[in-house]
C-alpha distance (Angstrom), angle and dihedral (degrees) to the residues before:
residue distance angle dihedral
M1 . . .
P2 3.79 . .
N3 3.77 118.3 .
R4 3.80 100.6 -92.1
V5 3.78 96.5 -158.6
D6 3.79 93.5 146.2
Q7 3.80 107.9 82.2
L8 3.79 95.8 -163.1
H9 3.80 91.6 51.5
Q10 3.78 90.3 50.3
Q11 3.81 92.0 50.3
V12 3.80 92.7 49.9
V13 3.81 92.9 46.6
D14 3.82 92.0 47.9
A15 3.82 90.8 51.7
I16 3.81 92.3 48.9
A17 3.81 91.1 46.1
T18 3.81 90.1 53.6
H19 3.81 90.0 51.8
V20 3.80 91.7 48.2
R21 3.80 91.0 48.5
S22 3.80 90.8 54.5
F23 3.80 90.5 59.0
Y24 3.80 91.1 47.7
Q25 3.80 93.1 50.6
R26 3.81 90.0 52.1
R27 3.81 91.7 42.0
L28 3.80 89.7 -126.6
P29 3.80 123.0 151.4
F30 3.80 117.4 -123.6
R31 3.78 141.0 177.2
V32 3.79 130.8 -138.7
Y33 3.81 117.9 -115.6
R34 3.81 114.1 -155.5
G35 3.80 99.9 172.5
A36 3.81 96.0 -113.7
T37 3.78 138.9 32.4
N38 3.78 141.6 -158.3
S39 3.80 92.0 -156.6
T40 3.78 117.0 120.9
R41 3.81 90.6 -146.5
V42 3.78 118.5 88.0
V43 3.81 106.5 -101.9
E44 3.79 119.6 -150.0
F45 3.80 130.6 -178.3
E46 3.77 134.3 -167.9
K47 3.81 106.5 -140.5
D48 3.80 94.7 -135.8
K49 3.81 91.5 50.4
M50 3.79 100.8 49.3
V51 3.79 139.1 83.8
D52 3.81 112.9 -142.7
V53 3.81 113.0 -142.2
S54 3.79 97.5 158.7
S55 3.83 91.7 118.0
L56 3.83 92.3 67.7
D57 3.79 93.3 94.8
R58 3.82 108.5 119.2
I59 3.79 136.8 108.6
L60 3.80 104.6 -123.2
S61 3.81 101.0 -170.4
V62 3.79 145.6 -17.9
D63 3.81 111.7 -148.2
T64 3.81 104.6 -163.8
Q65 3.80 94.0 -179.6
N66 3.80 95.7 55.9
K67 3.82 93.0 27.9
I68 3.81 97.0 -125.5
V69 3.79 131.0 132.6
V70 3.81 119.8 -160.8
A71 3.78 114.4 -153.9
E72 3.76 136.4 171.4
A73 3.79 114.7 -108.7
N74 3.81 97.6 -101.8
V75 3.80 95.8 53.3
P76 3.83 106.3 123.2
M77 3.77 125.3 -138.0
D78 3.80 96.8 -103.9
Q79 3.81 91.0 52.6
L80 3.80 91.0 47.2
V81 3.81 93.1 50.0
G82 3.80 90.4 43.2
A83 3.81 89.6 57.3
T84 3.81 96.2 47.8
L85 3.82 105.1 37.8
P86 3.85 94.1 69.6
H87 3.82 85.8 61.5
G88 3.82 92.2 50.9
L89 3.80 91.4 -108.4
V90 3.80 135.8 113.7
P91 3.83 136.0 -179.7
P92 3.82 111.0 -98.1
V93 3.83 91.2 -126.1
V94 3.80 118.6 37.6
M95 3.78 116.4 178.0
E96 3.80 113.0 -127.3
F97 3.81 96.5 -122.5
P98 3.83 112.7 74.0
G99 3.82 93.4 -145.0
I100 3.81 96.9 57.8
T101 3.80 106.2 111.5
V102 3.78 129.9 -137.8
G103 3.81 89.8 -116.1
G104 3.79 90.9 49.6
G105 3.79 91.9 47.4
L106 3.80 90.7 52.1
Q107 3.78 97.4 46.3
G108 3.80 95.8 37.8
G109 3.79 96.6 49.4
A110 3.80 91.5 -125.4
G111 3.79 121.9 -168.5
E112 3.78 139.0 -176.3
S113 3.79 141.9 -178.2
S114 3.83 92.0 -62.3
S115 3.82 92.0 53.6
F116 3.81 93.7 92.7
K117 3.80 82.9 70.5
W118 3.81 105.0 31.0
G119 3.79 105.0 22.7
T120 3.80 123.1 -135.0
F121 3.81 122.2 -19.0
N122 3.82 94.4 -97.7
R123 3.81 90.0 63.4
T124 3.82 90.5 63.4
L125 3.83 93.4 60.9
E126 3.79 127.1 105.4
W127 3.80 93.6 -163.2
F128 3.76 143.5 -33.5
E129 3.79 133.6 -143.9
M130 3.80 117.3 -131.7
I131 3.78 136.8 -177.5
L132 3.78 106.5 -140.3
A133 3.77 119.9 -140.3
D134 3.82 91.4 -99.1
G135 3.81 91.0 57.8
S136 3.80 98.1 -103.7
V137 3.81 118.5 132.0
V138 3.80 121.4 -134.7
R139 3.77 139.2 172.2
A140 3.81 118.1 -132.6
S141 3.80 123.2 -161.6
R142 3.78 140.6 139.2
T143 3.82 88.1 -72.9
E144 3.84 103.7 30.3
H145 3.81 123.0 57.5
T146 3.78 86.4 -13.6
D147 3.79 94.0 175.9
L148 3.80 90.1 56.6
F149 3.82 92.1 44.9
W150 3.80 91.2 59.7
G151 3.79 97.7 29.0
A152 3.81 95.9 57.3
A153 3.81 90.5 65.6
G154 3.78 106.9 97.8
A155 3.82 93.1 7.2
Y156 3.82 92.4 107.4
G157 3.79 95.6 -141.6
T158 3.80 96.3 -50.8
L159 3.81 96.5 121.7
G160 3.78 98.6 51.4
V161 3.80 145.5 -47.7
V162 3.80 113.9 -68.2
T163 3.81 110.0 -145.2
A164 3.82 105.0 171.2
V165 3.80 139.9 6.5
A166 3.80 135.0 -162.6
V167 3.81 111.0 -141.4
R168 3.78 124.6 -163.7
L169 3.80 116.0 -126.9
V170 3.81 134.4 -149.8
P171 3.81 130.7 -161.2
A172 3.79 113.4 -77.8
K173 3.79 127.9 -147.5
K174 3.79 132.2 -158.0
F175 3.78 98.7 -107.5
V176 3.76 147.1 19.9
E177 3.78 111.5 -135.1
L178 3.79 101.6 -146.5
N179 3.78 125.6 -161.9
Y180 3.82 118.9 -159.6
Q181 3.81 108.0 -148.6
P182 3.84 114.5 -169.6
V183 3.81 120.0 -138.6
G184 3.79 129.0 -172.5
S185 3.81 104.5 -158.2
F186 3.80 144.3 22.2
D187 3.81 90.9 -104.1
E188 3.78 91.6 51.4
A189 3.80 91.1 49.1
V190 3.81 92.6 52.2
Q191 3.81 91.8 46.1
S192 3.80 92.5 47.3
I193 3.80 91.4 50.6
S194 3.80 90.8 51.1
E195 3.81 91.8 49.8
A196 3.81 92.5 45.4
C197 3.81 92.7 51.7
A198 3.80 90.8 49.0
A199 3.82 89.3 56.9
Q200 3.84 88.7 58.8
P201 3.81 103.8 -134.8
D202 3.81 118.3 163.9
F203 3.81 99.1 -104.1
V204 3.82 137.0 23.3
D205 3.79 130.5 175.4
G206 3.79 137.4 132.8
I207 3.80 146.1 -151.4
M208 3.81 126.8 -147.3
F209 3.81 109.6 -156.3
S210 3.80 92.1 -178.7
K211 3.79 139.3 -17.0
T212 3.80 89.5 -80.1
Q213 3.82 104.1 32.7
G214 3.75 129.4 59.6
V215 3.78 144.6 129.7
I216 3.80 133.2 -133.9
L217 3.81 112.0 -149.0
I218 3.80 116.2 -148.1
G219 3.79 118.0 -175.2
R220 3.79 135.2 -171.3
L221 3.78 127.5 -173.0
C222 3.79 114.5 -119.4
D223 3.80 142.1 159.8
E224 3.79 95.8 -149.0
S225 3.80 132.4 31.4
S226 3.79 134.6 161.4
A227 3.81 90.7 -146.7
A228 3.80 121.6 110.7
Q229 3.81 114.6 -92.1
A230 3.80 124.8 -117.5
T231 3.83 128.7 -175.1
F232 3.80 131.0 -164.5
T233 3.82 109.5 -177.6
K234 3.81 101.1 74.9
A235 3.80 123.0 87.3
R236 3.80 91.5 -119.5
D237 3.82 92.2 52.9
E238 3.77 119.3 100.0
W239 3.80 118.2 -109.1
F240 3.78 107.1 -95.1
Y241 3.80 98.9 -119.2
L242 3.82 91.6 50.7
H243 3.79 89.9 49.2
A244 3.81 90.9 49.1
Q245 3.80 91.2 52.2
K246 3.80 91.2 51.4
M247 3.80 89.3 52.1
L248 3.82 88.2 66.8
Q249 3.79 92.2 65.4
P250 3.83 116.1 110.0
G251 3.79 115.2 -89.5
Q252 3.79 96.3 25.8
N253 3.80 119.6 136.3
R254 3.77 97.5 -125.8
T255 3.80 99.3 -155.2
E256 3.81 123.8 78.5
K257 3.77 138.2 166.5
I258 3.80 116.3 -126.8
P259 3.83 125.2 -171.0
L260 3.81 106.5 -106.9
Y261 3.82 94.8 -118.3
D262 3.81 90.9 50.7
Y263 3.79 91.2 49.2
L264 3.79 94.4 49.5
F265 3.82 92.4 53.3
R266 3.80 98.3 30.2
Y267 3.80 92.8 126.5
D268 3.81 96.1 49.7
R269 3.79 97.7 93.0
G270 3.78 105.3 71.5
A271 3.83 93.2 5.9
F272 3.81 91.1 -100.3
W273 3.85 94.3 -54.3
M274 3.80 103.1 -37.0
G275 3.82 88.7 103.3
T276 3.81 86.4 77.3
V277 3.81 88.1 68.2
A278 3.81 90.2 57.8
F279 3.81 89.4 57.4
K280 3.80 90.2 51.0
W281 3.80 92.3 50.5
V282 3.80 93.1 53.8
H283 3.82 93.9 36.8
A284 3.81 92.5 -123.6
P285 3.81 123.4 151.8
F286 3.79 112.1 -100.3
N287 3.79 105.0 -134.2
R288 3.79 138.2 123.8
L289 3.80 94.3 -95.5
M290 3.82 92.6 54.3
R291 3.79 91.8 44.6
W292 3.82 88.8 53.8
L293 3.79 93.2 45.6
F294 3.81 94.9 50.5
D295 3.81 96.1 34.4
P296 3.84 95.2 119.7
L297 3.82 88.8 62.6
L298 3.79 96.0 43.1
H299 3.79 101.1 68.6
T300 3.78 117.3 101.7
R301 3.81 97.1 -107.5
K302 3.81 91.3 57.4
M303 3.77 93.2 40.7
Y304 3.82 91.8 54.0
E305 3.81 89.8 50.8
G306 3.78 89.7 54.0
L307 3.79 93.4 43.3
Q308 3.80 92.9 51.8
A309 3.80 95.6 44.7
G310 3.80 95.0 42.6
G311 3.80 98.8 41.8
V312 3.80 88.2 -140.7
S313 3.81 94.3 144.2
Q314 3.80 87.6 87.3
E315 3.78 87.6 69.1
C316 3.81 93.6 54.2
I317 3.76 138.1 64.1
I318 3.81 103.0 -126.5
Q319 3.77 110.3 170.5
D320 3.79 136.2 143.6
V321 3.77 116.0 -164.4
A322 3.79 132.4 -174.5
M323 3.78 110.9 -137.7
P324 3.79 128.4 -173.3
G325 3.80 104.1 -112.5
P326 3.82 95.2 -110.4
A327 3.84 91.3 51.6
A328 3.82 96.2 49.1
T329 3.81 94.3 88.8
D330 3.82 92.0 50.4
F331 3.78 91.1 51.2
M332 3.80 93.5 48.8
E333 3.82 89.7 49.0
Y334 3.80 87.9 53.6
V335 3.82 93.0 49.5
D336 3.80 90.6 48.0
K337 3.82 93.1 53.4
R338 3.82 98.6 36.9
F339 3.80 101.8 39.0
G340 3.79 110.8 5.4
I341 3.81 87.7 -145.4
Y342 3.80 117.6 163.5
P343 2.95 147.7 -145.8
L344 3.82 100.6 41.3
W345 3.79 120.9 -164.7
L346 3.81 119.1 -136.6
C347 3.79 120.8 -164.2
P348 3.83 124.4 168.0
L349 3.80 119.5 -142.3
L350 3.77 138.8 -176.6
T351 3.77 112.5 -104.6
D352 3.80 116.3 -111.5
Q353 3.79 125.5 -138.7
D354 3.82 97.4 171.8
S355 3.82 105.6 60.1
P356 3.84 111.1 53.8
L357 3.81 96.0 -167.9
L358 3.80 94.5 56.5
S359 3.78 120.0 104.9
S360 3.82 89.0 -131.1
Y361 3.83 90.5 59.7
L362 3.80 91.3 110.8
S363 3.79 133.9 130.7
T364 3.79 98.2 -122.6
D365 3.78 139.1 101.3
Y366 3.79 94.4 -106.1
V367 3.78 141.5 -8.6
I368 3.78 131.6 -134.5
N369 3.78 117.7 -155.0
I370 3.80 108.7 -144.6
G371 3.80 114.8 -162.4
V372 3.82 112.9 -152.8
W373 3.79 108.2 -172.4
G374 3.77 126.0 156.5
K375 3.80 147.6 110.2
Y376 3.79 117.4 -70.5
T377 3.78 120.3 -145.5
G378 3.78 115.8 -155.5
S379 3.78 144.2 61.6
Y380 3.79 123.3 -46.3
E381 3.80 89.6 -110.0
S382 3.80 91.8 54.0
F383 3.81 88.9 46.2
I384 3.81 89.7 58.5
T385 3.80 91.1 46.2
A386 3.80 91.5 49.8
N387 3.82 92.1 53.3
E388 3.80 91.6 46.5
E389 3.80 90.4 51.2
L390 3.79 90.4 50.2
E391 3.80 90.4 51.1
A392 3.80 90.4 50.6
K393 3.80 90.4 51.6
V394 3.80 91.2 50.1
A395 3.81 90.4 52.4
A396 3.82 92.5 46.1
L397 3.81 90.5 54.2
H398 3.84 91.1 47.4
G399 3.78 93.8 -114.0
R400 3.80 132.9 129.2
K401 3.78 137.0 -134.8
W402 3.78 127.4 -127.1
L403 3.77 106.4 -114.8
Y404 3.81 98.3 -137.3
A405 3.80 87.6 83.8
H406 3.80 133.0 68.1
I407 3.82 110.8 -57.3
Y408 3.80 119.3 -162.5
Y409 3.82 102.6 165.3
D410 3.79 113.0 126.8
E411 3.77 111.9 -113.0
A412 3.80 97.7 -102.8
A413 3.81 92.6 50.5
F414 3.81 91.3 46.4
W415 3.80 95.1 53.4
A416 3.80 91.6 43.1
M417 3.80 88.3 57.7
Y418 3.82 102.2 37.1
D419 3.82 105.5 28.2
P420 3.82 109.8 20.6
Q421 3.81 92.8 146.4
R422 3.82 92.9 43.8
Q423 3.81 92.3 -122.6
Y424 3.80 91.6 140.4
Q425 3.79 92.7 48.9
A426 3.81 89.6 50.0
L427 3.82 90.0 52.3
R428 3.80 91.4 51.0
H429 3.80 90.1 53.3
K430 3.80 95.0 44.0
Y431 3.81 93.9 48.4
K432 3.82 95.4 39.8
A433 3.80 95.5 -118.4
E434 3.82 96.7 152.1
T435 3.82 92.5 115.3
L436 3.79 89.8 60.5
P437 3.81 122.7 76.5
T438 3.79 116.5 -104.1
V439 3.77 117.0 -108.0
Y440 3.82 89.0 -106.9
Q441 3.80 92.1 53.0
K442 3.78 89.3 49.7
V443 3.80 99.6 48.2
H444 3.81 104.5 30.9
V445 3.79 113.7 101.4
T446 3.80 108.8 -128.4
Q447 3.78 104.0 165.2
R448 3.75 144.7 40.3
Y449 3.79 112.7 -111.0
R450 3.76 123.1 -135.4
V451 3.79 103.1 -111.9
S452 3.80 115.6 -142.9
V453 3.79 116.9 162.4
K454 3.81 90.5 -178.2
W455 3.80 92.9 54.7
G456 3.80 90.6 47.5
I457 3.81 91.7 52.8
L458 3.81 91.9 45.7
S459 3.81 92.0 50.7
A460 3.81 91.0 51.0
L461 3.80 91.3 48.1
L462 3.80 92.0 50.3
G463 3.79 92.8 44.6
R464 3.79 94.1 -122.4
S465 3.77 119.9 158.1
G466 3.77 108.5 -108.5
I467 3.81 91.4 -140.4
R468 3.77 109.3 107.6
R469 3.80 118.5 -132.7
R470 3.79 116.5 -169.5
């Protein structure tokens, strides 16, 4: 058991455990309501079939000597970083959207530009506390309930209710000195990423703006730099991807220093580049003045509220796939011909041989996450077909999809890919998780959403959670 030195945390966990136990005793299925989501699927809850854990949102301790922060499961990334930076410390992996929570990062297998070095977020944890489906509370670590510690990654909350996590910390510095390295092809991008990772900087990711223009972004932590400074968190700042594209113009000095906080959340404004789709939906001009004017609505928290309420994700291709390095070029060629979607995000990650549900659970030297996000034009039926074709291509190239996105695999194909040795099913039985949905039931898209751009915008304006509770 974790050291439950915080009385309020213990009281909240005990109350939630009692609620969970009541479902188990009645053999009733339930879902966990966290108050917000970074899923691109519409999430709905029936009030009498849900467990509300939205109050688990506090930092419990920052241990500067042992370099560990303990946080409740709903603590978001910006709150976590805000608690550790004053101590000169930072988590090794910080997801790029400020609203992603520590519990979500653990159970979703989230990664970022430092993941070529550290792996996915779950690999940076010392332990986590979980309420099992029968209401008992356990601590999982590398030495206690080890199978659960690794198995929860990628399980999306289907093995139990995470209530707290202990995250390792590393020394922070004031800036990230970022080098913008131009590339002119998919092959060159993949090669440049491989070479950059071998040089062991602190951060590596990339953006392909077209088949013949891209940039590999190589960052190093520093306290001092003679490079010009750039920021990305203020309303008057340019969106990061637009700034990166301008850095490819002739005559640009391609090295900058960026305050660490700004670097970590550089993709928040505009949600990488998906904010451009919002402008298209409302037929507004996409220029710097309009981006400044509507900035409060164009951060990821607000955009997820609108996406959930409006159901507009069924008019977009939103997929992240893990590709073995040698197959990354083939997959990008496929996306170029089939969808013509740009930009594409490239992010290298360590492979993972401990957590079978993770997308990085691949037998290869390294993995490149390719983010394919853009508006889809066509009927709903063709939209489904397009996603199914993409999934087939991923399987053919021996890759995997992140499960936060739309999943259309039939059940047999899904389990053959993600649980061929039935390790996940064995964990569900061992830890009495039968009253929770399976990961397939949770991520598989089974219905057509009612799309309402107006309702999505209204929900974002009013600050309403996009999660639907019935």
